[in-house]
C-alpha positions, 0 to 999 in steps of 0.5 A: 479467503480464510474462515477468519476473513470478515464478512462485511465490506467495511470490515474486509476493507479495514482488514485489508488496510491492516495487512497493507500497513504491516506489509509496508512496514516489512518493506521498510524493514528491508531498507536502512531506515535506522540512521543510527545503525550501521548499514547492511547491504540492501536486499532488493529481492526481499524489497520487491517481494514485500512490495508485491505483498503491498500491491496484493492487498491494495489490489484486493481493497480496490476489488472490494471497493468495486474498482477495476483498473480504469477506476484505479487509474482515474482515481489516481489521476484525480488525486494526483491533480489534487496533490500537485495543486496542494504542493503548488499552493503551499499546502 
């Protein structure tokens, strides 16, 4: 990556999280989330582009953490099960 990209794993994961958060905000800004403002037309193409930016940093973080596609899927399934139980149990 660039010369300002952190050298340590923890610092790289942190930097990727920061980038991911900001890209998610950019995605949100493509929507009419301000209920007090007049709605504009939804730009789906812009939203898709921002979503890909979010995915890019999420994938980079997964790679940084040594996760391949099967690891990501297994972790998603595990965490999804936790979330389902939480909702069922009134978490």
